[in-house]
C-alpha positions as CSV (number, residue, x, y, z in Angstrom):
1,X,0.2,0.1,-0.1
2,X,1.3,3.5,-1.1
3,X,1.1,6.2,1.6
4,X,2.6,9.5,2.3
5,X,3.0,11.0,5.8
6,X,3.9,14.7,6.5
7,X,5.2,14.5,10.1
8,X,4.9,17.5,12.3
9,X,6.7,16.2,15.4
10,X,6.5,17.7,18.9
11,X,9.2,17.1,21.2
12,X,9.6,17.7,24.9
13,X,10.2,21.3,26.0
14,X,13.9,20.8,26.5
15,X,14.2,19.5,23.3
16,X,12.2,22.3,21.6
17,X,14.6,25.0,22.5
18,X,16.7,26.0,19.5
19,X,20.3,24.5,19.9
20,X,23.1,25.9,18.0
21,X,25.1,23.5,15.8
22,X,27.9,21.9,17.9
23,X,30.4,19.2,17.6
24,X,27.6,16.6,17.9
25,X,25.7,17.9,14.7
26,X,25.9,15.9,11.6
27,X,24.9,17.8,8.4
28,X,23.3,16.0,5.4
29,X,22.7,17.8,2.0
30,X,21.9,15.9,-1.1
31,X,24.0,18.1,-3.5
32,X,26.7,19.0,-1.1
33,X,30.0,19.1,-3.0
34,X,32.8,19.3,-0.2
35,X,34.4,16.4,1.7
36,X,31.0,14.8,2.4
37,X,32.0,13.9,6.0
38,X,28.9,15.7,7.8
39,X,31.2,18.2,9.5
40,X,29.5,21.4,8.1
41,X,26.8,22.1,5.5
42,X,29.5,22.5,3.0
43,X,31.1,19.1,3.6
44,X,27.6,17.7,4.6
45,X,26.8,13.9,3.8
46,X,24.7,13.5,0.7
47,X,23.3,10.1,2.1
48,X,21.2,10.0,5.0
49,X,22.1,6.5,5.9
50,X,25.7,7.3,6.1
51,X,25.0,9.9,8.6
52,X,22.7,7.8,10.9
53,X,25.5,5.0,10.7
54,X,28.0,7.7,11.8
55,X,25.8,9.0,14.5
56,X,26.3,8.1,18.3
57,X,24.1,8.9,21.1
58,X,23.5,12.7,21.8
59,X,24.4,13.5,18.1
60,X,21.8,15.5,16.0
61,X,21.5,15.0,12.3
62,X,20.3,18.1,10.4
63,X,19.0,17.4,6.9
64,X,18.6,20.0,4.2
65,X,15.5,20.2,1.7
66,X,15.6,17.4,-0.9
67,X,14.6,13.9,-1.5
68,X,16.6,11.1,0.2
69,X,16.1,7.3,-0.3
70,X,17.4,4.5,1.8
71,X,19.3,2.7,-1.0
72,X,20.6,3.5,-4.5
73,X,19.8,-0.4,-5.0
74,X,16.8,-2.4,-5.6
75,X,17.0,-4.1,-2.1
76,X,13.5,-3.4,-0.8
77,X,14.4,-4.2,2.8
78,X,16.4,-1.1,3.2
79,X,15.1,1.8,5.4
80,X,16.2,4.7,7.6
81,X,16.7,3.2,11.1
82,X,16.0,5.3,14.1
83,X,18.9,5.2,16.9
84,X,18.6,5.8,20.6
85,X,19.8,9.1,21.6
86,X,20.0,10.4,18.0
87,X,17.6,13.2,16.9
88,X,17.2,13.5,13.1
89,X,15.7,16.8,11.9
90,X,14.7,17.9,8.6
91,X,13.5,21.3,7.1
92,X,16.8,23.1,6.8
93,X,17.7,25.3,3.8
94,X,21.3,24.3,4.3
95,X,22.7,27.4,5.8
96,X,21.4,27.3,9.5
97,X,23.3,27.6,12.6
98,X,20.5,26.9,15.0
99,X,17.9,24.1,15.0
100,X,15.1,26.4,15.8
101,X,15.7,27.7,12.2
102,X,14.6,24.8,10.4
103,X,11.2,25.2,8.5
104,X,9.8,22.0,7.2
105,X,6.8,23.7,5.4
106,X,9.5,26.0,3.3
107,X,12.3,23.5,3.1
108,X,10.3,20.1,2.4
109,X,12.7,17.2,3.3
110,X,11.3,14.0,2.0
111,X,12.3,10.4,2.9
112,X,11.3,8.4,0.1
113,X,10.8,4.5,-0.6
114,X,10.6,5.2,-4.5
115,X,13.7,2.9,-5.2
116,X,14.3,0.7,-8.3
117,X,12.2,2.2,-11.1
118,X,11.1,5.7,-10.5
119,X,7.2,5.9,-10.1
120,X,6.9,2.2,-10.1
121,X,5.4,1.1,-6.8
122,X,5.8,-2.6,-6.9
123,X,9.6,-2.2,-6.3
124,X,9.5,0.4,-3.6
125,X,11.0,-0.1,0.0
126,X,8.9,-2.4,2.3
127,X,9.7,0.4,5.2
128,X,10.9,3.8,4.6
129,X,11.7,4.3,8.3
130,X,11.8,1.6,10.8
131,X,12.3,1.5,14.7
132,X,13.1,-1.9,16.5
133,X,12.4,-2.8,19.9
134,X,15.5,-1.4,21.4
135,X,14.8,2.2,20.3
136,X,13.3,4.5,23.1
137,X,11.8,8.0,23.0
138,X,15.4,9.3,22.8
139,X,15.2,8.4,19.0
140,X,13.7,11.5,17.6
141,X,12.4,12.1,13.9
142,X,11.3,15.6,13.1
143,X,10.2,17.7,10.3
144,X,10.2,15.1,7.4
145,X,7.6,13.9,4.7
146,X,7.9,10.2,4.5
147,X,6.3,8.8,1.3
148,X,5.6,5.7,-1.0
149,X,6.6,2.9,1.2
150,X,5.2,-0.3,0.0
151,X,4.7,-3.0,2.7
152,X,3.8,-6.0,0.5
153,X,5.9,-8.7,2.1
154,X,4.3,-11.2,4.6
155,X,3.8,-10.2,8.2
156,X,4.6,-6.5,7.4
157,X,2.3,-3.8,8.7
158,X,2.5,-0.1,8.0
159,X,1.7,2.5,10.6
160,X,0.0,5.7,10.8
161,X,3.4,7.5,11.5
162,X,4.7,6.4,8.1
163,X,7.2,4.4,9.9
164,X,6.4,0.6,9.4
165,X,8.5,-2.0,10.8
166,X,8.4,-5.9,10.3
167,X,8.8,-6.8,14.1
168,X,7.4,-4.1,16.2
169,X,5.5,-0.9,15.7
170,X,7.5,2.3,15.6
171,X,5.9,3.6,18.8
172,X,8.9,4.9,20.6
173,X,10.1,8.0,18.8
174,X,8.7,11.3,19.5
175,X,5.6,12.2,17.5
176,X,2.8,14.3,18.1
177,X,0.7,14.0,14.9
178,X,0.9,13.0,11.2
179,X,-1.1,14.0,8.1
180,X,-1.8,11.3,5.6
181,X,-1.7,12.5,2.0
182,X,-2.5,10.7,-1.3
183,X,0.6,9.7,-3.3
184,X,-0.8,11.3,-6.5
185,X,-1.8,14.8,-5.3
186,X,-0.6,15.3,-1.7
187,X,-4.1,16.3,-0.6
188,X,-5.2,15.2,2.8
189,X,-6.9,11.8,3.1
190,X,-8.4,12.2,6.6
191,X,-6.9,15.2,8.2
192,X,-4.9,15.4,11.2
193,X,-4.5,12.1,13.3
194,X,-4.9,12.5,16.9
195,X,-1.9,13.4,18.9
196,X,-0.1,10.4,20.4
197,X,3.4,11.4,21.9
198,X,5.7,8.3,21.7
199,X,2.9,6.4,20.3
200,X,2.0,7.2,16.8
201,X,1.5,3.5,15.5
202,X,-1.9,2.6,14.1
203,X,-2.5,-0.3,11.7
204,X,-4.4,-0.4,8.6
205,X,-2.9,2.2,6.6
């Protein structure tokens, strides 16, 4: 089933305060032309999974506007995994120095499962974002549009947060509300889902 979810994620007050970029900030920008080591916007990773792999607890990953896919291959099992203690934030233009400067509405940052043949749903990633049963509420995803995952494998169920997983529901990352959209038009299907901090999962999507 195809689906797109625009996530507007509310985090705890202590996390909501804008934080300046620090040593623990990893930058991702799809067209960065520098060293691609994540140390600055100019030297940002161009691949979000590489940034997630490099991140350790207390790190933040700032992601500039653009579309990011979990793999350049046709491996449908690939996804963006959440990690304990790591906050992944979208909505940046690619020049910001404070997290509070992110604007997901103006700087749309999309996590897409449209791997393989573009615009062909049958070979899309099963899951775009995943969270296993070790991930707590310290694993944060904020400011992204998650689109066109296709959970067609046996025993795989999508969730209302747009982050399905084959083993557990992605219930442990900070999320307050998500908006379902149709893949073709982006129009709302059913408006805002009820706020459910730390527990956005709801089957049947």
